[in-house]
C-alpha positions in Angstrom: 74.2 107.8 88.6 75.0 108.6 92.5 78.3 108.5 94.1 77.2 106.1 96.3 76.7 103.6 93.2 80.0 104.2 91.7 82.2 104.2 94.7 83.3 108.0 94.3 82.8 110.6 96.6 83.7 114.6 96.7 83.8 117.1 94.2 86.3 115.0 91.8 84.4 111.8 92.3 80.9 113.5 91.3 82.7 115.2 88.0 84.3 111.7 87.4 81.3 109.7 87.9 79.3 112.1 85.3 82.0 111.9 83.0 82.0 108.0 83.2 78.3 108.1 82.5 78.7 110.2 79.4 81.6 108.2 78.0 79.8 105.1 78.9 76.8 106.1 76.7 78.8 107.2 73.9 80.9 104.0 74.0 84.4 105.9 74.2 85.4 104.9 77.8 88.8 103.8 76.2 89.2 106.9 74.3 88.5 109.2 77.1 90.6 107.4 79.4 93.4 107.5 76.8 93.0 111.2 76.8 92.9 111.9 80.1 96.2 109.9 80.8 97.5 112.1 78.0 96.3 115.2 79.7 97.5 114.0 83.2 101.1 113.4 81.7 100.9 117.1 80.2 100.2 118.7 83.6 102.9 116.7 85.3 105.7 117.5 82.7 104.6 121.4 82.5 105.1 123.9 85.0 103.4 126.6 82.9 100.5 124.4 82.7 100.4 123.6 86.1 100.4 127.5 86.6 97.4 127.8 84.3 95.3 125.4 86.2 96.0 126.8 89.7 96.3 130.6 89.1 93.8 132.7 90.6 94.9 135.5 88.5 93.7 134.1 85.3 90.1 135.0 84.4 87.5 132.2 83.7 87.7 132.8 80.1 91.3 132.6 79.8 91.6 129.5 81.6 88.7 128.1 79.2 90.6 129.4 75.9 94.0 128.0 77.1 92.5 124.6 78.1 90.3 124.2 75.0 93.4 125.3 72.9 95.4 122.3 74.7 92.7 119.9 74.2 92.3 120.8 70.3 96.2 120.7 69.8 96.4 117.1 71.6 93.4 116.0 69.3 91.5 114.9 72.2 87.9 113.4 71.9 85.0 116.2 71.7 83.5 114.7 75.1 86.9 114.9 76.8 87.5 118.6 75.5 83.8 119.5 76.5 84.4 118.0 79.9 87.8 119.9 80.4 86.2 123.2 79.2 83.2 122.8 81.8 85.7 122.0 84.5 87.4 125.1 83.5 84.2 127.2 83.0 83.2 126.1 86.6 86.6 127.2 87.9 87.2 123.6 89.3 90.7 123.1 87.4 92.6 122.9 90.7 90.7 119.5 91.0 91.3 118.3 87.6 94.1 115.7 88.3 91.8 114.4 91.1 89.1 114.1 88.7 91.2 112.4 86.3 92.3 109.9 89.0 88.7 109.2 90.2 87.6 108.4 86.4 90.5 106.2 85.7 90.0 104.3 89.3 86.3 104.4 88.4 86.9 102.5 85.1 89.5 100.1 86.4 87.0 99.0 89.3 84.0 98.2 86.7 86.3 96.2 84.8 87.4 94.3 87.7 91.1 95.4 87.6 93.5 96.4 90.2 95.5 99.5 89.3 99.3 99.4 90.1 101.5 102.4 90.6 104.8 101.8 89.3 107.6 104.4 90.0 111.1 103.9 88.6 114.3 105.6 88.4 114.0 105.7 84.7 111.4 105.1 82.1 110.4 101.4 81.7 110.2 99.9 78.1 107.2 98.2 77.0 108.7 94.9 77.6 109.7 95.6 81.0 106.2 97.0 81.7 104.7 93.9 80.5 107.0 91.9 82.5 105.9 94.0 85.7 102.3 93.4 84.7 102.7 89.5 84.2 104.2 89.3 87.9 101.7 91.7 89.5 98.7 89.5 87.6 99.8 86.5 89.4 100.6 88.1 92.9 97.3 90.0 92.9 95.1 87.5 91.0 93.1 90.0 88.8 94.0 92.1 85.7 96.3 95.0 86.3 96.3 98.4 85.0 99.9 100.0 85.4 100.2 103.7 86.1 104.0 104.3 85.5 105.9 107.2 86.9 109.5 108.2 86.9 111.2 109.7 90.0 115.0 109.9 89.4 115.7 110.3 92.8 115.2 106.6 93.4 118.5 106.0 91.8 117.5 102.5 90.9 114.8 99.7 91.8 111.1 100.5 91.9 108.2 101.2 94.3 104.8 99.2 93.2 101.6 100.3 95.0 98.5 98.0 94.5 95.5 99.3 96.6 96.8 99.7 100.3 99.8 97.6 99.7 103.1 99.0 99.0 106.3 97.1 97.9 109.6 99.5 98.0 112.7 97.8 96.4 114.3 101.3 95.5 117.9 102.1 96.1 117.1 105.3 97.9 114.9 103.3 100.4 117.6 100.8 100.8 120.5 103.1 101.3 118.4 105.1 103.8 117.8 101.7 105.9 121.4 101.1 105.7 122.2 104.8 107.0 119.6 104.0 109.8 121.2 100.9 110.9 124.7 102.1 110.7 123.5 105.0 113.3 122.5 102.3 115.5 126.0 100.7 115.6 128.2 103.6 116.3 
């Protein structure tokens, strides 16, 4: 599977394309996606894990051992664990988050889904996520896969990105615009 065929490029794209091919052959695309989303969440939530991933001080063996222990503790699929172990063995952990994003984007693309990144000040409930998904599905005209993030600095509202389009209805942005317009008055 070439990167031209899958629409992915660069190091992260090549690793993601290889993982996609293996997961497709093993009929475990969804399980791998679930594991990768969980891993991405762990990386975002843990400064220690980010240090393990980016540290040039740790040996290859120490990084592999740490990542394999993490995968085992999280009960990840063997394919996902082996992939993360290979990435660590090849000293490519700093690109792991890009690989995860490339895999998830490829999965969405192949399924004809659009991926929406929704950032809110507080975690959305399942009902709220479903409501956002329904509205976006109507607006975009295709299935929507939502990646929800929390940024408390937004104060309220949300930022929605679908492809190259972005809708920013956060209070933070509205206050910044008000501040700028008031500067123009005085």
